[in-house]
Backbone as CSV, one residue per row, in Angstrom:
resi,resn,N_x,N_y,N_z,CA_x,CA_y,CA_z,C_x,C_y,C_z
1,MET,109.304,61.306,161.284,107.996,60.681,160.758,108.337,60.058,159.472
2,GLY,108.066,58.962,159.262,108.309,58.187,157.944,106.932,58.202,157.175
3,ILE,106.874,57.701,155.962,105.925,57.561,155.113,105.355,56.104,155.346
4,LYS,104.100,55.998,155.558,103.358,54.716,155.796,103.082,54.189,154.429
5,THR,103.280,53.047,154.181,102.680,52.401,152.988,101.825,51.343,153.333
6,VAL,100.542,51.224,152.413,99.564,50.430,152.829,99.565,49.383,151.534
7,GLN,99.508,48.111,152.020,99.461,47.100,150.996,97.827,47.015,150.239
8,ILE,97.891,47.131,149.276,96.532,46.854,148.535,96.014,45.422,148.019
9,PRO,95.071,45.095,148.727,94.727,43.490,148.419,94.560,43.196,147.159
10,GLU,94.687,42.072,146.506,94.808,41.668,145.174,93.407,41.772,144.565
11,SER,92.253,41.896,145.322,91.120,41.803,144.740,90.738,43.337,144.268
12,TYR,91.306,44.282,144.504,91.089,45.855,144.206,91.502,46.196,142.877
13,PHE,92.284,45.354,142.359,92.788,45.775,140.957,92.849,44.457,140.080
14,GLY,92.807,44.981,138.823,92.947,43.786,137.741,91.675,43.387,137.085
15,GLU,91.495,42.526,136.366,90.360,42.117,135.675,89.292,41.619,136.566
16,GLY,87.838,42.049,136.317,86.766,41.239,137.133,86.464,41.991,138.130
17,TYR,86.868,43.283,138.445,86.582,43.956,139.656,85.547,44.894,139.079
18,GLN,84.361,44.908,140.038,83.227,45.690,139.647,82.635,46.413,140.815
19,LEU,82.038,47.673,140.755,81.430,48.369,141.725,80.015,48.382,141.794
20,THR,79.385,47.578,141.025,78.069,47.458,141.057,77.344,46.084,140.786
21,SER,76.183,45.792,140.841,75.645,44.419,140.708,75.231,44.378,139.139
22,LEU,75.130,43.143,138.692,74.657,42.821,137.338,73.455,43.422,136.982
23,ASP,72.380,43.270,138.019,70.901,43.755,137.914,71.117,45.350,137.534
24,LYS,71.888,45.895,138.238,71.962,47.413,138.025,72.523,47.786,136.542
25,VAL,73.474,47.115,136.237,74.311,47.257,134.913,73.145,46.844,133.779
26,LEU,72.425,45.808,134.044,71.363,45.406,133.031,70.215,46.488,132.883
27,GLY,69.890,46.945,134.112,68.862,47.943,134.339,69.186,49.357,133.601
28,LEU,70.559,49.667,133.885,70.819,50.818,133.131,70.752,50.788,131.526
29,ALA,71.339,49.461,131.131,71.392,49.372,129.795,69.977,49.168,129.222
30,ARG,69.070,48.726,129.867,67.632,48.435,129.438,67.178,49.917,129.270
31,ALA,67.295,50.553,130.431,66.489,51.841,130.493,66.919,52.886,129.512
32,ASN,68.055,52.772,128.879,68.650,53.695,127.772,68.541,53.049,126.488
33,SER,67.727,51.930,126.378,67.665,51.311,124.947,66.311,50.965,124.952
34,ILE,65.259,51.489,125.132,63.816,51.051,125.240,63.419,51.276,123.691
35,TRP,62.634,50.236,123.231,62.024,50.081,121.987,60.464,50.244,121.939
36,PRO,59.978,51.325,121.912,58.462,51.548,121.964,57.754,51.139,120.870
37,LEU,56.546,50.502,121.285,55.436,50.306,120.137,54.515,51.320,120.280
38,PRO,54.211,52.243,119.478,53.091,53.322,119.836,51.852,52.669,118.984
39,PHE,50.898,52.660,119.877,49.568,52.131,119.584,48.651,53.436,119.786
40,ALA,48.679,54.317,118.712,48.012,55.446,118.700,46.759,55.464,117.802
41,THR,45.578,55.918,118.482,44.440,56.005,117.644,43.597,57.446,117.474
42,SER,44.198,58.366,118.058,43.519,59.549,118.087,44.569,60.857,118.357
43,CYS,44.057,61.952,118.797,44.692,63.071,119.113,46.141,63.013,119.995
44,CYS,46.041,61.944,120.876,47.360,61.556,121.656,48.517,61.313,120.808
45,GLY,48.004,60.435,119.717,49.141,59.956,118.599,49.813,61.292,118.026
46,ILE,48.981,62.408,117.786,49.591,63.575,117.264,50.481,64.224,118.178
47,GLU,50.168,64.174,119.497,51.216,64.646,120.516,52.433,63.930,120.550
48,PHE,52.434,62.559,120.377,53.329,61.668,120.341,54.427,61.901,119.082
49,MET,53.795,62.280,118.134,54.411,62.604,116.740,55.095,63.900,117.190
50,ALA,54.685,65.032,117.723,55.467,66.186,118.036,56.443,65.845,119.061
51,THR,56.413,64.939,120.092,57.286,64.481,120.894,58.462,63.861,120.189
52,MET,58.201,63.084,119.016,59.276,62.431,118.475,60.057,63.369,117.530
53,GLY,59.351,64.617,117.283,60.018,65.599,116.455,61.335,66.199,116.966
54,THR,61.797,67.196,116.153,62.984,67.793,116.491,62.932,68.717,117.815
55,ASN,61.817,69.459,118.033,61.651,70.614,119.030,61.655,69.527,120.503
56,TYR,61.264,68.345,120.576,61.298,67.737,121.713,62.370,66.505,121.834
57,ASP,62.532,65.901,120.617,63.425,64.850,120.443,63.480,63.705,121.521
58,LEU,62.562,62.798,121.351,62.421,61.523,122.380,63.738,60.791,122.278
59,SER,64.271,60.727,120.935,65.509,59.884,120.956,66.674,60.054,121.736
60,ARG,66.589,61.513,122.502,67.862,61.547,123.219,67.626,60.837,124.625
61,PHE,66.441,60.051,124.631,66.276,59.392,126.052,66.631,57.736,125.616
62,GLY,67.032,57.586,124.428,67.277,56.171,124.153,66.181,55.536,123.465
63,MET,65.127,56.373,122.853,63.956,55.577,122.355,63.894,55.998,120.796
64,GLU,65.104,55.978,120.062,65.294,56.433,118.751,64.563,55.676,117.756
65,ARG,64.640,54.296,118.013,64.066,53.390,117.220,62.453,52.861,117.537
66,LEU,61.624,53.254,116.820,60.189,52.832,117.142,60.073,51.400,116.497
67,SER,59.308,50.558,117.126,59.005,49.301,116.596,57.738,49.139,116.378
68,PHE,57.317,48.619,115.133,56.059,48.441,114.979,55.495,46.910,114.860
69,SER,56.509,46.152,115.451,56.302,44.592,115.697,56.243,44.410,117.239
70,PRO,55.222,43.908,117.726,55.223,43.420,119.083,56.386,42.594,119.633
71,ARG,56.755,41.855,118.811,57.887,41.006,119.243,59.392,41.673,119.354
72,GLN,59.470,42.803,118.653,60.524,43.557,118.731,60.696,44.790,119.764
73,ALA,59.323,44.920,120.467,59.217,46.032,121.311,59.259,45.703,122.694
74,ASP,59.716,46.406,123.620,59.497,46.283,125.143,58.681,47.367,125.869
75,LEU,58.244,48.326,125.227,57.277,49.301,125.720,56.167,49.572,124.816
76,LEU,54.945,49.156,125.274,53.894,49.705,124.566,53.365,50.775,125.117
77,MET,53.217,51.671,124.238,52.599,53.181,124.577,51.125,53.235,123.757
78,VAL,50.140,53.132,124.756,48.957,53.086,124.292,48.412,54.750,124.285
79,MET,47.936,55.269,123.274,47.634,56.574,123.062,46.237,56.841,122.400
80,GLY,45.402,57.467,123.225,44.009,57.617,122.601,42.991,56.691,123.003
81,THR,41.789,57.152,122.335,40.530,56.277,122.681,40.620,54.796,122.128
82,ILE,40.453,53.945,123.160,40.438,52.556,122.650,38.862,52.030,122.832
83,ALA,38.272,51.699,121.660,36.985,50.911,121.531,36.992,49.686,122.277
84,LYS,35.974,49.270,122.699,35.822,47.938,123.404,36.354,46.771,122.407
85,LYS,35.942,46.945,121.186,36.195,46.139,120.090,37.622,45.913,119.886
86,MET,38.692,46.963,120.088,39.992,47.067,120.078,40.562,46.298,121.524
87,GLY,39.823,46.018,122.278,40.408,45.646,123.782,41.129,44.157,123.355
88,PRO,40.415,43.108,122.636,41.179,41.889,122.554,42.424,42.200,121.552
89,ILE,42.343,43.092,120.819,43.444,43.311,119.913,44.857,43.930,120.760
90,LEU,44.380,44.662,121.518,45.308,45.413,122.298,45.926,44.361,123.357
91,LYS,45.057,43.363,123.822,45.472,42.230,124.733,46.646,41.299,123.872
92,GLN,46.266,41.070,122.509,46.999,40.150,121.853,48.535,40.894,121.516
93,VAL,48.422,42.163,121.380,49.706,42.799,120.977,50.547,42.820,122.323
94,TYR,50.023,42.869,123.554,50.627,42.877,124.748,51.051,41.495,124.888
95,THR,50.313,40.376,124.727,50.867,39.098,124.927,51.927,38.559,123.856
96,GLN,51.775,39.243,122.926,53.091,39.007,121.773,54.455,39.523,122.067
97,MET,54.486,40.572,122.961,55.553,41.247,123.410,56.452,40.276,124.283
98,ALA,57.739,40.313,123.917,58.586,39.577,124.952,58.837,40.095,126.308
99,GLU,59.155,39.298,127.402,59.629,39.930,128.618,60.969,40.324,128.570
100,PRO,61.367,41.356,129.329,60.677,42.165,130.115,59.981,43.291,129.264
101,LYS,58.567,43.660,129.521,57.763,44.536,128.930,57.189,45.438,129.940
102,TRP,56.833,46.690,129.258,56.234,47.631,130.253,55.022,48.377,129.318
103,VAL,54.246,49.101,130.018,53.010,49.706,129.386,52.902,51.096,130.020
104,ILE,52.712,52.033,128.816,52.362,53.408,129.443,51.143,53.925,128.824
105,ALA,50.158,54.299,129.403,48.890,54.672,129.022,49.013,56.401,128.837
106,VAL,48.905,56.811,127.730,48.998,58.227,127.426,47.624,58.872,127.119
107,GLY,47.402,59.804,128.068,46.182,60.590,127.910,44.870,60.139,128.469
108,ALA,43.998,61.116,128.586,42.802,60.615,129.443,41.896,59.469,128.957
109,CYS,41.967,59.144,127.607,41.146,58.371,127.004,41.721,56.768,127.189
110,ALA,43.039,56.766,127.089,43.757,55.587,127.417,43.710,55.320,128.907
111,SER,43.659,56.095,129.776,43.825,56.091,131.138,42.497,55.671,131.723
112,SER,41.424,56.467,131.214,40.007,56.292,131.849,38.939,56.218,130.883
113,GLY,39.274,56.348,129.838,37.979,56.603,128.827,37.749,57.884,128.411
114,GLY,38.328,58.843,129.041,38.274,60.174,128.931,36.820,60.854,129.000
115,ILE,36.397,61.526,128.114,35.138,62.316,127.991,34.206,61.357,127.371
116,PHE,34.532,60.161,126.928,33.610,59.221,126.116,33.234,58.172,127.068
117,ASP,32.309,58.466,128.022,31.555,57.585,128.713,30.397,56.853,128.237
118,THR,30.784,56.047,127.256,29.735,55.599,126.484,29.899,53.903,126.344
119,TYR,29.066,53.147,125.849,28.856,51.746,125.824,30.011,51.181,125.104
120,SER,30.597,52.029,123.926,31.581,51.354,123.148,32.868,51.761,123.369
121,VAL,33.261,52.538,124.245,34.629,52.955,124.660,35.058,52.161,125.972
122,LEU,36.268,51.857,125.886,36.775,50.914,126.859,37.165,52.105,127.897
123,GLN,36.801,52.098,129.303,37.143,52.845,130.262,38.434,52.702,131.013
124,GLY,39.405,52.829,130.207,40.914,52.608,130.580,41.359,51.183,130.118
125,ILE,42.514,51.370,129.764,43.256,49.979,129.169,43.519,49.102,130.209
126,ASP,43.500,49.680,131.417,43.789,48.682,132.636,42.622,47.603,132.825
127,LYS,41.733,47.653,132.021,40.579,46.873,132.032,41.144,45.554,131.297
128,VAL,42.155,45.662,130.402,42.401,44.432,129.583,43.839,44.191,129.878
129,ILE,44.828,45.126,130.047,46.208,44.800,130.258,46.879,45.648,131.483
130,PRO,47.735,44.993,132.237,48.430,45.892,133.176,49.121,47.157,132.569
131,VAL,49.029,48.205,133.459,49.673,49.475,132.973,50.888,49.709,134.100
132,ASP,51.830,50.372,133.755,53.021,50.766,134.521,52.813,52.187,134.782
133,VAL,52.742,52.988,133.796,52.642,54.621,134.143,51.402,55.088,133.398
134,TYR,50.870,56.057,133.991,49.751,56.890,133.391,50.245,58.258,133.079
135,VAL,49.900,58.876,131.899,50.399,60.083,131.566,48.930,60.752,131.256
136,PRO,48.632,61.855,132.389,47.331,62.472,132.263,47.159,63.593,131.152
137,GLY,46.055,64.027,130.807,45.933,65.039,129.882,45.095,64.866,128.833
138,CYS,44.590,65.899,128.070,43.603,65.440,126.913,43.694,66.858,125.944
139,PRO,44.658,66.569,125.092,45.775,65.591,124.852,47.004,66.038,125.633
140,PRO,47.869,65.251,126.176,48.969,65.617,127.073,49.942,66.274,126.289
141,ARG,50.720,67.377,126.904,51.617,68.004,126.153,52.890,67.091,125.931
142,PRO,53.758,67.464,124.814,54.859,66.460,124.861,55.837,66.381,125.887
143,GLU,55.806,67.455,126.925,56.756,67.579,127.971,56.155,66.389,129.152
144,GLN,54.879,66.317,129.040,54.181,65.117,129.925,54.450,63.910,129.308
145,ILE,54.495,63.726,128.069,54.790,62.225,127.601,56.403,62.122,127.961
146,ILE,57.175,63.186,127.719,58.526,62.758,128.019,58.751,62.421,129.606
147,ASP,57.949,63.101,130.532,57.901,62.839,132.014,57.569,61.368,132.065
148,GLY,56.540,60.917,131.436,56.060,59.576,131.587,57.160,58.571,131.141
149,VAL,57.739,58.795,130.108,58.908,58.143,129.601,59.962,57.979,130.634
150,MET,60.273,59.035,131.240,61.397,59.208,132.217,60.925,58.268,133.338
151,LYS,59.582,58.368,133.713,59.162,57.390,134.929,59.487,55.982,134.573
152,ILE,59.039,55.595,133.238,59.323,54.128,132.833,60.800,53.837,133.009
153,GLN,61.610,54.816,132.464,63.142,54.529,132.675,63.506,54.266,134.056
154,GLU,62.946,55.044,134.993,63.168,54.755,136.331,62.787,53.452,136.794
155,LEU,61.717,53.135,136.322,61.166,51.831,136.769,62.071,50.743,136.168
156,VAL,62.404,50.747,134.877,63.375,49.852,134.138,64.658,49.821,134.895
157,LYS,65.104,50.846,135.190,66.484,50.978,135.660,66.587,50.375,137.294
158,ASN,65.556,50.678,138.118,65.650,50.197,139.227,64.875,48.799,139.708
159,GLU,64.414,48.231,138.699,63.644,47.025,138.978,64.355,45.712,138.185
160,SER,64.450,44.700,139.122,64.869,43.360,138.551,63.578,42.785,137.812
161,PRO,63.854,42.478,136.488,62.573,41.878,135.952,62.058,40.743,136.484
162,LEU,62.983,39.986,137.005,62.707,38.605,137.603,61.967,38.951,139.083
163,ARG,62.020,39.771,139.740,61.415,40.124,140.946,59.955,40.289,140.785
164,ARG,59.890,41.337,139.700,58.428,41.949,139.553,57.668,40.903,138.646
165,ARG,58.118,40.259,137.729,57.301,39.453,136.676,56.944,38.096,137.419
166,ASN,57.689,37.697,138.500,57.335,36.478,139.052,56.823,36.630,140.333
167,SER,56.394,37.848,140.811,55.764,38.026,142.200,54.414,37.536,141.972
168,PRO,54.099,37.138,143.410,52.570,36.702,143.215,51.595,37.708,142.908
169,GLU,51.859,39.097,143.289,50.900,40.175,142.987,50.850,40.120,141.433
170,TYR,51.864,40.152,140.833,51.931,40.171,139.143,51.266,39.101,138.608
171,GLN,51.635,37.766,139.096,50.886,36.648,138.641,49.378,36.785,138.925
172,HIS,48.903,37.348,139.898,47.431,37.555,140.307,46.918,38.481,139.188
173,LEU,47.615,39.539,139.001,47.249,40.502,137.951,46.950,39.880,136.539
174,LEU,47.899,39.112,136.132,47.926,38.382,134.773,46.589,37.559,134.723
175,GLU,46.381,36.672,135.936,45.128,35.861,135.936,43.943,36.791,135.923
176,LYS,43.943,37.762,136.462,42.727,38.818,136.329,42.470,39.066,134.904
177,TYR,43.640,39.481,134.087,43.356,39.803,132.835,43.248,38.553,131.762
178,GLN,43.431,37.266,132.519,43.257,36.157,131.602,44.407,36.079,130.593
179,ILE,45.652,36.414,131.062,47.009,36.337,130.205,47.747,35.255,130.850
180,GLY,48.044,34.377,130.043,48.969,33.190,130.161,49.628,33.159,131.443
């Protein structure tokens, strides 16, 4: 019995060979370099500070650089009670962010108004902007915030921004919020 040799086609070696699609490479790069904009108004903001501290270290998930400019951020983290007067400001911050962008509602107040069922408190930020991930709790533990961030990373990694942002459902959602 002799040794068989197999000819390797030209396309299997050399420059330009890739094992994945460009969408997946871009998704992986985006998921591990998210620049969050913290919009913290109360106790959930304190829990976020603990999450950024050395015990939990959110920077190990690629979120080392906080951005306090909407034009340089791609993740809006809304934490705490949002008054109805702040709704237009929150909407303006969201519209100033460049695409692709994602939103996470941290805590019961940002998600549903929390215990403040009053005329002056917005009963969830999804009344003014679209939300991608909700983190429950009052206030949520740092582990919950990290879990929400990891859910955002999965969304970012597995989603083509063109498919989602240009879909009829998303366009309808933006029309509902009266966003350009």
